C-alpha positions as CSV (number, residue, x, y, z in Angstrom):
1,M,-116.1,53.4,-12.5
2,V,-113.5,53.1,-15.2
3,S,-114.7,50.7,-17.9
4,L,-112.8,47.4,-18.3
5,K,-112.8,47.8,-22.1
6,K,-111.1,51.1,-21.8
7,L,-108.5,49.9,-19.3
8,M,-107.7,46.8,-21.4
9,A,-107.5,48.5,-24.8
10,G,-103.8,48.8,-24.5
11,G,-103.0,45.4,-23.1
12,F,-104.2,41.9,-22.3
13,I,-104.0,39.4,-19.5
14,L,-103.6,35.6,-19.2
15,A,-104.7,34.2,-15.9
16,L,-103.4,31.4,-13.7
17,C,-105.0,28.1,-14.5
18,G,-108.2,27.7,-12.5
19,N,-111.6,26.1,-12.9
20,A,-112.5,28.0,-16.0
21,F,-111.0,29.4,-19.1
22,A,-108.3,32.1,-18.7
23,D,-109.1,35.7,-19.4
24,I,-107.0,37.0,-22.3
25,V,-108.1,40.4,-23.4
26,Y,-106.2,42.1,-26.2
27,Q,-107.5,45.3,-27.7
28,G,-111.0,44.5,-26.3
29,K,-111.1,40.9,-27.6
30,R,-111.0,37.6,-25.6
31,M,-108.4,35.1,-26.7
32,Q,-107.1,31.6,-25.7
33,S,-103.4,32.3,-26.2
34,W,-101.1,35.2,-27.0
35,P,-101.5,36.8,-30.4
36,A,-98.3,36.7,-32.5
37,D,-97.5,40.4,-32.1
38,A,-97.5,40.1,-28.3
39,I,-95.2,37.1,-27.8
40,T,-91.8,38.1,-26.5
41,K,-89.2,38.0,-29.3
42,F,-85.6,37.8,-28.1
43,D,-83.4,39.6,-30.6
44,N,-79.8,38.3,-30.5
45,S,-78.5,40.7,-33.2
46,R,-77.9,43.5,-30.7
47,G,-75.6,43.8,-27.7
48,S,-76.9,41.8,-24.8
49,N,-76.4,40.1,-21.4
50,M,-77.9,37.0,-22.9
51,R,-76.2,34.0,-24.4
52,F,-77.8,32.4,-27.5
53,A,-77.2,29.0,-29.0
54,P,-77.6,29.1,-32.8
55,P,-80.8,27.1,-33.4
56,K,-80.9,24.1,-35.7
57,E,-84.5,25.2,-36.5
58,V,-86.7,28.1,-35.5
59,S,-88.5,27.6,-32.2
60,H,-92.3,28.0,-32.3
61,Y,-92.2,29.8,-29.0
62,S,-89.9,32.5,-27.7
63,A,-86.6,30.7,-27.0
64,P,-84.1,32.7,-24.9
65,K,-80.9,31.2,-23.5
66,G,-78.4,32.1,-20.9
67,K,-78.9,34.8,-18.3
68,I,-82.2,36.6,-18.1
69,Y,-82.4,39.5,-15.7
70,G,-85.9,40.0,-14.3
71,L,-87.3,42.8,-12.2
72,T,-89.5,42.0,-9.2
73,L,-91.5,44.8,-7.6
74,L,-93.2,44.3,-4.2
75,V,-96.5,46.0,-3.2
76,D,-98.5,45.7,0.0
77,F,-101.7,47.4,1.3
78,S,-103.1,49.1,4.4
79,D,-105.4,46.1,4.9
80,Q,-102.7,43.5,3.9
81,P,-99.2,44.5,5.1
82,A,-96.0,42.8,3.8
83,P,-95.7,39.3,5.3
84,V,-92.0,38.8,4.4
85,T,-88.9,40.9,3.8
86,V,-87.3,42.0,0.6
87,D,-84.3,39.7,1.3
88,E,-86.6,36.7,1.9
89,V,-88.3,37.3,-1.5
90,S,-84.9,37.6,-3.1
91,D,-83.9,34.2,-1.7
92,W,-87.2,32.7,-2.8
93,L,-86.5,33.8,-6.4
94,N,-82.7,33.3,-6.6
95,K,-81.1,31.3,-3.8
96,E,-79.7,28.0,-4.7
97,G,-81.3,25.2,-2.7
98,F,-84.1,27.4,-1.3
99,N,-86.2,25.2,1.0
100,R,-88.4,27.3,3.1
101,D,-91.9,26.0,3.7
102,G,-91.0,22.9,1.8
103,C,-89.9,24.5,-1.5
104,K,-87.7,22.3,-3.7
105,G,-85.3,25.1,-4.7
106,S,-85.9,28.7,-5.8
107,V,-87.6,29.9,-9.0
108,R,-84.1,30.2,-10.5
109,D,-83.3,26.6,-9.5
110,Y,-86.5,25.4,-11.3
111,Y,-85.6,27.0,-14.6
112,L,-82.0,25.8,-14.4
113,D,-83.3,22.3,-13.8
114,V,-85.8,22.1,-16.6
115,S,-83.5,23.9,-19.1
116,N,-80.5,21.6,-18.4
117,G,-78.7,24.7,-17.1
118,Q,-79.3,26.7,-20.3
119,L,-81.6,29.4,-18.8
120,D,-80.5,31.3,-15.7
121,F,-83.4,33.5,-14.6
122,T,-82.2,35.9,-12.0
123,N,-84.4,38.6,-10.3
124,E,-83.6,41.9,-8.7
125,V,-86.1,42.8,-6.0
126,F,-87.4,46.2,-4.9
127,G,-90.0,47.2,-2.4
128,W,-92.2,47.2,-0.5
129,Y,-94.4,49.9,-1.9
130,R,-97.6,50.7,0.0
131,A,-100.5,51.0,-2.5
132,K,-102.8,54.0,-2.6
133,Y,-105.9,52.0,-1.7
134,P,-106.7,49.0,0.4
135,K,-106.3,45.6,-1.3
136,S,-110.1,45.2,-1.1
137,Y,-110.5,48.2,-3.5
138,Y,-108.5,46.6,-6.3
139,E,-110.1,43.2,-5.7
140,G,-113.6,44.7,-6.0
141,L,-113.2,46.3,-9.4
142,D,-114.7,44.7,-12.5
143,G,-112.7,42.0,-14.2
144,Y,-109.0,42.6,-14.2
145,S,-109.4,46.4,-14.1
146,G,-108.1,46.4,-10.5
147,S,-104.9,44.7,-11.4
148,D,-104.5,47.1,-14.3
149,V,-104.9,50.1,-12.0
150,L,-102.3,48.7,-9.6
151,V,-99.8,47.9,-12.4
152,K,-99.8,51.5,-13.6
153,E,-99.5,52.7,-10.0
154,V,-96.6,50.4,-9.3
155,F,-94.7,51.3,-12.5
156,E,-95.1,55.0,-11.8
157,Y,-93.9,54.7,-8.1
158,F,-90.8,52.7,-9.0
159,D,-89.9,54.9,-12.0
160,S,-87.6,57.1,-9.8
161,K,-86.0,54.1,-8.1
162,V,-85.5,51.7,-10.9
163,D,-83.8,51.9,-14.4
164,Y,-86.3,49.9,-16.4
165,S,-83.9,49.7,-19.4
166,R,-81.7,47.3,-17.5
167,Y,-84.3,44.7,-17.9
168,D,-84.4,44.8,-21.7
169,N,-82.1,41.8,-21.9
170,D,-81.6,41.8,-25.7
171,K,-81.6,45.6,-26.1
172,N,-84.5,45.7,-28.5
173,G,-86.5,48.4,-26.7
174,V,-88.8,45.9,-24.8
175,T,-88.6,44.4,-21.3
176,E,-89.1,40.7,-21.0
177,A,-89.7,39.9,-17.4
178,I,-91.3,42.3,-14.9
179,N,-92.9,40.6,-11.9
180,I,-95.3,42.2,-9.5
181,V,-95.7,40.4,-6.2
182,Y,-98.4,41.6,-3.9
183,A,-99.1,40.9,-0.2
184,G,-102.0,38.5,0.5
185,E,-103.8,35.9,-1.5
186,G,-105.7,36.2,-4.8
187,Q,-109.4,36.1,-4.0
188,T,-111.5,35.5,-7.1
189,W,-110.6,33.8,-10.3
190,G,-110.7,36.1,-13.3
191,Q,-111.1,39.2,-11.2
192,G,-109.1,41.8,-9.3
193,L,-105.6,40.7,-8.5
194,W,-105.9,37.0,-9.4
195,P,-102.4,35.9,-10.6
196,H,-101.9,36.3,-14.3
197,A,-99.5,37.3,-17.0
198,G,-100.2,40.6,-18.8
199,W,-99.0,42.9,-21.6
200,S,-98.9,46.7,-21.9
201,N,-97.7,49.5,-24.1
202,E,-96.4,51.7,-21.2
203,T,-92.9,53.2,-21.9
204,R,-90.4,54.2,-19.2
205,D,-86.6,54.8,-19.4
206,G,-86.8,54.4,-23.1
207,V,-88.2,50.9,-23.1
208,R,-91.7,49.4,-23.4
209,L,-92.8,47.6,-20.3
210,Q,-94.4,45.0,-22.4
211,N,-94.4,41.7,-20.5
212,H,-95.3,41.4,-16.8
213,Q,-96.9,38.9,-14.5
214,M,-98.6,39.3,-11.1
215,T,-98.2,36.7,-8.3
216,D,-99.6,36.7,-4.8
217,M,-97.6,36.4,-1.6
218,P,-99.7,35.1,1.3
219,G,-96.7,34.7,3.6
220,K,-96.0,31.0,3.0
221,F,-93.6,30.3,0.2
222,S,-94.3,28.1,-2.8
223,I,-93.0,28.5,-6.4
224,Y,-95.6,27.0,-8.7
225,V,-97.6,30.2,-9.4
226,F,-94.5,32.2,-10.1
227,V,-92.9,29.7,-12.5
228,H,-96.3,29.1,-14.2
229,E,-96.9,32.8,-14.9
230,C,-93.3,33.1,-16.1
231,G,-94.0,30.4,-18.6
232,H,-96.6,32.7,-20.1
233,M,-94.6,35.9,-19.7
234,I,-91.2,34.8,-21.0
235,F,-91.9,32.0,-23.4
236,G,-95.5,32.6,-24.5
237,W,-96.7,29.1,-23.5
238,P,-100.5,28.8,-23.2
239,D,-102.5,27.2,-20.4
240,L,-102.8,23.5,-21.2
241,Y,-106.5,22.7,-20.5
242,W,-107.6,19.0,-20.8
243,Y,-103.9,18.1,-20.4
244,G,-103.4,16.9,-16.8
245,D,-100.4,17.0,-14.5
246,Y,-97.8,16.3,-17.1
247,C,-96.5,19.9,-17.4
248,T,-96.5,23.0,-15.2
249,M,-98.6,24.7,-17.8
250,G,-101.3,22.1,-17.1
251,N,-102.8,21.2,-13.8
252,R,-101.5,22.7,-10.6
253,A,-100.0,19.4,-9.4
254,N,-97.5,20.6,-6.8
255,D,-96.9,24.1,-5.4
256,W,-93.5,23.4,-3.9
257,N,-91.9,21.1,-6.5
258,P,-93.7,22.0,-9.7
259,I,-93.8,19.4,-12.5
260,A,-91.2,20.0,-15.2
261,I,-92.0,21.7,-18.5
262,N,-93.0,19.0,-20.9
263,D,-90.3,17.5,-23.1
264,F,-91.9,18.8,-26.3
265,Y,-91.7,22.4,-25.1
266,R,-88.2,21.7,-23.8
267,A,-87.0,20.4,-27.2
268,D,-88.7,23.4,-28.9
269,Q,-86.5,25.6,-26.7
270,G,-83.4,23.7,-27.6
271,W,-82.9,22.5,-24.0
272,I,-82.9,18.9,-25.2
273,P,-82.6,17.7,-28.9
274,F,-85.4,16.7,-31.2
275,V,-84.9,13.3,-32.9
276,D,-87.0,13.2,-36.0
277,V,-88.2,9.8,-37.2
278,S,-90.3,8.8,-40.2
279,A,-92.5,5.8,-41.2
280,E,-89.5,4.3,-43.0
281,D,-87.2,4.3,-40.0
282,I,-86.5,1.0,-38.3
283,G,-84.4,-0.2,-35.4
284,K,-83.9,-0.2,-31.7
285,A,-83.8,3.3,-30.1
286,S,-82.9,4.1,-26.5
287,S,-83.0,7.1,-24.2
288,E,-82.4,8.2,-20.7
289,A,-85.2,10.1,-18.9
290,G,-85.6,13.6,-20.2
291,E,-82.6,13.2,-22.6
292,K,-84.3,13.8,-26.0
293,C,-87.7,14.1,-27.6
294,Y,-88.7,12.0,-30.6
295,R,-90.8,13.6,-33.2
296,F,-92.9,12.1,-36.0
297,K,-94.2,14.8,-38.3
298,N,-97.4,14.6,-40.3
299,P,-96.0,14.3,-43.8
300,N,-98.8,16.4,-45.3
301,R,-98.3,19.2,-42.7
302,P,-94.8,18.8,-41.4
303,D,-94.4,22.3,-40.1
304,K,-97.7,22.2,-38.2
305,E,-98.7,18.8,-36.8
306,G,-97.1,15.7,-35.4
307,L,-96.6,13.2,-32.6
308,A,-93.9,13.7,-30.0
309,W,-92.7,11.3,-27.2
310,S,-90.0,11.0,-24.6
311,Y,-89.0,8.9,-21.6
312,V,-90.6,10.5,-18.5
313,K,-89.7,9.2,-15.1
314,N,-91.4,10.2,-11.8
315,T,-88.3,11.6,-10.1
316,G,-86.9,15.1,-9.6
317,R,-89.3,17.7,-11.0
318,N,-91.6,15.0,-12.2
319,A,-91.8,13.2,-8.8
320,T,-95.6,14.0,-8.5
321,L,-96.5,11.9,-11.6
322,K,-98.0,8.5,-11.1
323,G,-96.0,6.6,-13.7
324,N,-93.0,6.1,-15.9
325,G,-92.4,5.3,-19.5
326,I,-93.1,6.9,-22.9
327,L,-95.3,9.9,-22.7
328,M,-96.7,10.7,-26.1
329,Q,-98.2,14.0,-27.2
330,H,-100.2,15.1,-30.3
331,Y,-99.4,18.7,-31.3
332,D,-100.9,21.1,-33.9
333,F,-99.4,24.6,-34.1
334,S,-102.3,25.8,-36.2
335,I,-104.7,25.5,-33.3
336,D,-104.9,28.5,-31.0
337,G,-104.0,27.0,-27.6
338,N,-106.0,24.4,-25.8
339,S,-109.5,25.9,-26.3
340,S,-111.7,23.0,-27.3
341,A,-111.7,19.5,-25.8
342,N,-111.9,17.6,-29.1
343,K,-109.2,19.6,-30.9
344,L,-106.2,20.7,-28.7
345,G,-103.0,22.4,-29.7
346,L,-101.2,20.0,-27.4
347,R,-102.7,16.9,-25.9
348,I,-101.6,13.7,-24.2
349,V,-102.1,10.4,-26.1
350,H,-103.1,8.2,-23.2
351,A,-101.7,4.6,-23.7
352,D,-104.7,3.1,-21.9
353,S,-107.4,5.0,-23.9
354,K,-107.2,3.3,-27.4
355,G,-110.8,4.3,-28.4
356,K,-110.6,7.8,-27.0
357,T,-111.3,10.5,-29.6
358,S,-111.7,13.5,-27.2
359,D,-111.6,14.5,-23.6
360,P,-114.9,15.2,-21.8
361,E,-115.9,18.9,-22.1
362,N,-116.3,19.1,-18.4
363,D,-112.9,17.5,-17.6
364,Q,-110.9,20.6,-18.3
365,W,-108.7,19.9,-15.3
366,P,-108.4,16.1,-15.4
367,S,-108.6,14.4,-12.0
368,P,-106.6,12.4,-11.2
369,G,-104.1,14.5,-13.1
370,S,-101.8,11.6,-14.0
371,R,-102.1,7.8,-14.3
372,A,-99.5,5.1,-14.5
373,T,-101.5,3.6,-17.4
374,A,-101.1,6.8,-19.5
375,F,-97.5,5.9,-20.2
376,F,-96.4,3.4,-22.8
377,S,-94.6,0.7,-20.8
378,G,-95.5,-2.8,-19.4
379,T,-99.0,-3.7,-20.6
380,Y,-99.0,-0.9,-23.2
381,N,-95.7,-1.4,-24.9
382,A,-96.5,-0.6,-28.6
383,F,-98.2,1.9,-30.8
384,S,-99.6,1.6,-34.3
385,D,-102.6,2.8,-36.2
386,A,-104.1,-0.7,-35.8
387,L,-103.7,-0.7,-32.1
388,Y,-104.9,2.9,-31.7
389,P,-107.6,3.4,-34.4
390,A,-108.9,6.6,-32.7
391,I,-105.5,8.4,-32.8
392,R,-105.4,10.1,-36.2
393,W,-104.2,13.3,-37.7
394,Y,-106.8,16.0,-37.3
395,S,-107.7,15.5,-40.9
396,G,-108.7,11.9,-40.1
397,A,-105.8,10.3,-41.9
398,E,-103.8,7.5,-40.3
399,T,-100.5,8.5,-38.8
400,G,-98.2,5.7,-40.1
401,L,-96.2,5.6,-36.8
402,N,-95.3,2.1,-35.5
403,F,-93.1,1.2,-32.6
404,T,-93.0,-1.9,-30.4
405,D,-91.2,-3.5,-27.4
406,V,-91.1,-0.5,-25.1
407,N,-88.9,-1.6,-22.2
408,V,-87.2,0.0,-19.3
409,N,-83.8,-1.5,-18.2
410,G,-82.2,0.3,-15.3
411,S,-82.1,4.0,-16.2
412,T,-82.6,3.4,-20.0
413,L,-85.8,3.1,-21.9
414,S,-85.8,1.4,-25.3
415,F,-88.3,0.8,-28.1
416,C,-88.2,-0.6,-31.7
417,L,-89.2,1.6,-34.6
418,G,-91.1,-0.3,-37.3
419,G,-91.3,-3.3,-35.0
420,N,-87.6,-4.1,-35.9
421,C,-85.3,-4.8,-33.0
422,T,-82.5,-6.5,-34.9
423,V,-80.7,-3.3,-35.9
424,S,-79.9,-0.1,-34.0
425,F,-81.6,3.2,-34.8
426,D,-78.9,5.9,-35.1
427,D,-80.5,9.2,-34.0
428,G,-77.3,11.2,-34.5
429,N,-77.1,12.1,-30.8
430,S,-74.9,10.8,-28.1
431,G,-76.6,8.9,-25.3
432,S,-77.6,5.4,-24.6
433,S,-76.0,2.9,-26.9
434,D,-74.7,-0.6,-26.9
435,E,-71.6,0.5,-29.0
436,P,-68.5,2.1,-27.3
437,M,-67.8,5.7,-28.1
438,T,-64.8,6.3,-30.4
439,I,-63.0,9.4,-29.3
440,T,-60.4,11.3,-31.5
441,E,-58.7,14.5,-30.1
442,I,-57.5,17.4,-32.1
443,S,-55.2,19.9,-30.3
444,F,-55.0,23.7,-30.8
445,T,-52.6,26.2,-29.3
446,A,-53.1,29.9,-28.9
447,D,-51.6,32.9,-27.2
448,L,-53.8,35.6,-25.7
449,S,-52.5,39.0,-24.8
450,I,-53.1,40.0,-21.2
451,S,-54.4,43.3,-22.3
452,D,-57.0,42.0,-24.8
453,D,-59.6,41.1,-22.2
454,Y,-62.8,40.1,-24.0
455,A,-61.3,40.7,-27.4
456,P,-61.1,37.2,-29.0
457,V,-58.7,35.5,-31.4
458,S,-60.2,33.2,-34.1
459,I,-59.1,29.6,-34.6
460,D,-59.9,27.3,-37.5
461,L,-61.3,24.1,-36.1
462,Q,-60.3,22.0,-39.1
463,G,-63.9,21.2,-40.2
464,S,-62.8,18.7,-42.8
465,K,-60.9,16.7,-40.2
466,V,-63.8,16.8,-37.8
467,A,-66.2,15.6,-40.5
468,E,-63.9,12.7,-41.3
469,I,-63.8,11.7,-37.7
470,L,-67.6,11.8,-37.3
471,G,-68.2,10.1,-40.7
472,I,-70.3,12.9,-42.1
473,K,-69.9,15.7,-44.6
474,E,-68.4,19.0,-43.4
475,S,-71.5,20.8,-44.5
476,E,-73.6,18.5,-42.2
477,I,-71.7,19.2,-39.0
478,A,-74.0,22.1,-37.9
479,S,-77.2,20.2,-38.6
480,K,-76.3,16.6,-37.5
481,A,-73.6,16.8,-34.8
482,S,-74.3,17.5,-31.2
483,F,-72.0,20.0,-29.5
484,Y,-70.7,19.7,-25.9
485,A,-68.1,20.9,-23.5
486,V,-65.9,18.2,-22.1
487,E,-65.5,18.4,-18.3
488,P,-62.1,17.5,-16.7
489,D,-63.5,14.0,-15.8
490,S,-64.2,13.5,-19.6
491,S,-68.0,13.7,-19.1
492,L,-70.0,15.7,-21.7
493,N,-71.8,18.9,-20.7
494,S,-74.6,20.0,-23.1
495,N,-75.1,23.4,-21.3
496,T,-74.0,26.4,-23.3
497,T,-72.7,29.2,-21.1
498,G,-71.0,31.5,-23.7
499,E,-72.0,33.4,-26.7
500,G,-73.6,31.3,-29.4
501,T,-72.5,27.7,-29.2
502,G,-69.9,28.4,-26.6
503,H,-68.7,28.0,-23.0
504,W,-66.9,29.8,-20.2
505,F,-64.3,27.7,-18.3
506,D,-62.6,28.0,-15.0
507,A,-58.9,27.5,-14.4
508,K,-59.3,23.7,-14.2
509,G,-61.2,23.5,-17.5
510,S,-64.6,23.0,-15.9
511,V,-67.7,24.6,-17.5
512,V,-69.0,27.7,-15.5
513,T,-71.4,30.5,-16.2
514,W,-70.1,34.0,-16.9
515,N,-69.6,36.0,-13.7
516,T,-67.1,38.8,-13.2
517,N,-66.9,37.9,-9.6
518,G,-66.9,34.2,-10.1
519,T,-64.5,31.6,-11.5
520,S,-65.0,32.1,-15.2
521,I,-61.7,32.9,-16.9
522,V,-61.5,31.8,-20.5
523,F,-64.2,31.3,-23.2
524,S,-64.5,29.5,-26.5
525,N,-67.5,30.5,-28.7
526,V,-67.8,28.1,-31.6
527,D,-69.5,28.8,-34.9
528,L,-70.5,25.4,-36.3
529,S,-71.5,26.9,-39.7
530,T,-67.9,28.0,-40.4
531,M,-66.2,25.6,-38.0
532,T,-64.2,28.4,-36.3
533,T,-64.1,29.5,-32.7
534,K,-63.3,32.8,-30.9
535,V,-61.2,32.4,-27.8
536,G,-60.6,35.1,-25.1
537,H,-60.3,35.7,-21.4
538,M,-62.0,37.6,-18.6
539,P,-60.5,41.0,-17.7
540,G,-58.5,41.1,-14.5
541,K,-58.5,37.4,-14.0
542,V,-55.1,36.4,-15.6
543,K,-51.4,37.2,-15.5
544,A,-48.6,36.7,-17.9
545,G,-47.5,33.1,-18.1
546,D,-50.8,31.6,-17.1
547,K,-51.7,28.5,-19.0
548,F,-55.2,27.0,-19.4
549,T,-56.4,23.8,-21.0
550,F,-60.1,23.1,-21.8
551,R,-62.0,20.9,-24.2
552,Q,-65.1,21.0,-26.4
553,A,-66.5,18.2,-28.5
554,L,-68.7,17.3,-31.4
555,V,-70.6,14.0,-31.3
556,Y,-72.4,12.0,-34.0
557,G,-73.6,8.5,-33.2
558,N,-70.8,6.8,-31.4
559,K,-68.0,9.0,-32.7
560,Q,-66.6,12.0,-30.8
561,A,-64.2,14.6,-32.1
562,T,-62.7,16.4,-29.1
563,L,-61.2,19.8,-29.6
564,A,-58.5,20.4,-27.0
565,F,-57.3,24.0,-26.5
566,N,-54.0,25.0,-24.9
567,I,-54.0,28.7,-24.0
568,T,-51.1,30.8,-22.8
569,I,-51.4,34.4,-21.5
570,K,-48.7,36.7,-22.8
571,D,-47.7,40.1,-21.6
572,D,-47.4,42.7,-24.3
573,S,-44.2,44.0,-22.8
574,T,-42.5,40.7,-23.6
575,A,-43.4,40.8,-27.3
576,P,-40.4,41.5,-29.6
577,D,-40.1,44.9,-31.1
578,S,-41.0,45.2,-34.8
579,S,-37.6,46.6,-35.6
580,A,-35.9,43.3,-34.5
581,D,-34.9,40.6,-36.8
582,S,-37.9,39.2,-38.7
583,S,-37.2,35.7,-37.3
584,T,-38.1,37.0,-33.8
585,T,-41.0,39.3,-34.6
586,A,-43.7,36.8,-33.6
587,I,-44.7,35.2,-30.3
588,V,-45.0,31.6,-31.2
589,Q,-45.7,28.6,-29.0
590,L,-45.6,25.1,-30.6
591,H,-46.5,22.0,-28.6
592,Q,-44.7,19.4,-30.7
593,S,-41.9,17.1,-29.3
594,T,-40.0,16.9,-32.6
595,L,-40.3,18.5,-36.0
596,D,-38.9,17.1,-39.2
597,L,-38.2,20.4,-40.9
598,A,-37.7,18.8,-44.3
599,R,-41.4,18.0,-44.4
600,I,-42.7,21.0,-42.5
601,S,-44.6,23.9,-44.1
602,V,-45.9,27.1,-42.5
603,Q,-49.1,29.0,-43.5
604,Y,-50.2,32.5,-42.3
605,F,-53.7,33.8,-42.1
606,D,-55.3,37.1,-41.1
607,M,-57.9,36.9,-38.3
608,N,-60.7,36.6,-40.8
609,G,-59.2,33.3,-42.1
610,N,-57.8,34.7,-45.3
611,L,-54.6,33.0,-46.4
612,L,-51.6,35.3,-46.8
613,T,-49.1,35.0,-49.6
614,S,-46.1,35.7,-47.3
615,K,-45.0,36.0,-43.7
616,P,-46.7,39.0,-42.2
617,T,-44.6,42.0,-41.1
618,Q,-47.3,44.6,-40.2
619,A,-48.3,45.0,-36.6
620,G,-51.3,42.9,-35.6
621,N,-52.6,39.4,-34.8
622,Y,-52.3,36.5,-37.2
623,L,-52.9,32.8,-37.3
624,M,-49.9,30.6,-38.0
625,R,-50.6,27.0,-39.1
626,I,-47.8,24.3,-39.1
627,K,-48.3,21.5,-41.6
628,K,-46.4,18.2,-41.9
629,N,-46.8,15.9,-44.8
630,G,-49.7,18.1,-46.0
631,K,-51.7,17.8,-42.7
632,A,-52.0,20.5,-40.1
633,I,-50.3,19.5,-36.8
634,S,-50.5,22.8,-34.9
635,Q,-51.7,26.3,-35.1
636,S,-51.1,29.4,-33.0
637,V,-52.1,33.0,-32.8
638,I,-49.1,35.2,-33.2
639,R,-48.8,38.9,-32.4
640,I,-46.5,41.3,-34.3
641,K,-45.7,44.7,-32.7
C-alpha cells in the first residue's frame, strides 16, 4: 500500500467541517489552516479575464473580483454510476434561479449574492469519466490517500480533453478553481473521498494545478458542500470551529440555502465597506442589513486584532439564523485558524454571555447553532467593558469600545457610539442617514472611433472640483469616497463590472457584466488615485452616430458628485483629412447651448494628460478642454488624421 506520507508530501488537504478537526496535511505536517505559501494569490498585474477593484487596504485573504472561470470534472465508478447528467451539473453550478430539490439558486447565484454581484464564479463541466477502480477501493485506502490517487487519475484522463491553462484566471501560472465531483456520497470523515479542498504541485498545459476541491454527488442536489469547499479553495478561509451557524465556513446550517459568508470576511474581500471607529468617536450611526461592517482595532495591535460588527437580519441567505441585530466578532489574524476553544482566530461575541471567557472544548459545533439572544438588540442593546468584563483583547487589556441604544426601525439599525445620540456619526459612506443627499453633476463629452474597439480614450475627471463638491481634499478621494455606478433610475450600484474601479454599461446606461454575446456596450474604468477614467466600447456592438449616456458617482457622507458621460461613436471615414484647413482637422462635439467667445479659452492635452503648448497638428487622439471664466465647462476627445 502506498504510504499516506509519501502521497501527501506534495500537497495538503482541508476537509469539510464535520465532528472533528479537519485534516490539513502539508509536506507531511498537520495544520489548522492554509500555510501562507499555499493560499491562492490573484495577480492583477498580468492580462486576465478577471476584473479587480483597487483595494483601499490589502485583504488578509485572497480577494478576487469579477469573473472567475472554474473547471469541474465529473467522475463515477463501476459500483456507483453517474446519478445525473453533465447538463444537470452545469445548471446546478451556473443556472440563475436553479431550484431543483429545493436549492435556492445555483453555486454561481450564491457567490453573486454574498459578494453584492462582485464575484461571478462560472464553471465549465466535463465528464463523466469512469474511474479505474470501484468507489469502495478509494474509500478504503488510509487517510486521504484514496482521494489523492483519484485526483491524479482524473487530471491525467482529462489532460487530452481540457486545456488547463484556460483556468489560470490571472495568468500567473497557477489555476485557482478546479472542482472534482464524484458520484455517490462521502463515507467516512477524514478518509477516502470525504469532501475537502486540496493543493498539489502537478503541472499540465504549462500551469500548476494548485488548488482543487472534491465534492460528492449523491443524486439529490444541494449547494452547501460545494460553496463551503470553494471558500477554502478560492479565498483561503479556514473552518470556523466553535463559531456556530453565523457563516457558511462554520456549522452546516442549511444545505439548500447556505448561510452567507460573515460580514467581516465580506468586508475583507471589499464586497462591503469597512467603517473604522475609535474610542474617541461619538454619535448615532445607522446601517441597513449587510450594508457595511464596523471595525474597532486594538490600538496596540491594529493590524492583527480587533472587534467587528454589522447588522445581520434573518432573511435571504441568512434566513436560517434565529435572530436579528448587531452580530459582533472578535478577530486575531495572528492565530492560525480556529484551533483552540479559548483562543480563536474569529469568534462570535455573544450578547447574552457577558461572563463567557471561552467556548466549551467539546462544543466545537455549537448546537443550537444560532440564538436570538446572541445578537445585540432589544434586551442586549449596549456594549462596554463594564457590561462585558470577560470580553478583552487576548492580552487581557480592556477594549475601550462603548456603544448604546441599539435599535431597529424598519429596515435600519442604529446605535450610538460613546453613548452619545445627540450628534450623527459620519462614516464617510452613503447609506442610512437622516440628512438628504446633495447631488452635483459634472458632464463629460467624448467621441469614440468605431474601429477602436476596446482601445480606450482617457478623460480627466476634474478631481479638484469633485473634492470641492464632496468637502474633502483631492488627495483623500481614493481613501474616503465611495464609488458607484448610477443606474437610469438614479439608484447607486456598488458592483464593479469593469477593469479596476469601473463598469460596463448597456445602451440604456444600466450596469451590466462584460459579455461579448450580451448587452454590454461601453465601459468606463476609473482610477481614483489620478482621478482619470478610460472609456471605450465593445467590438462589433456599435455603428457610426450611436450615442450613449451613462453615469458614475463618488459619495462622501451626504454629498454626491455624479460624473455624466455623453459618448458618440464616430466613423473614421467621416474624419477630416489632415491636409484640410487646420480649423477642420478635428472631430469636436460640444454640448453647450451658448458660448461667450470673449471669455472662452481652449486647452489641448495628449492622452497621457500632458498639457500641449499649441493646437496639435500631428495625427492621433487628443483631449480638448473648453474653459469659461477659468473653469472647465466641457471636454472632448478629438482625432486628427
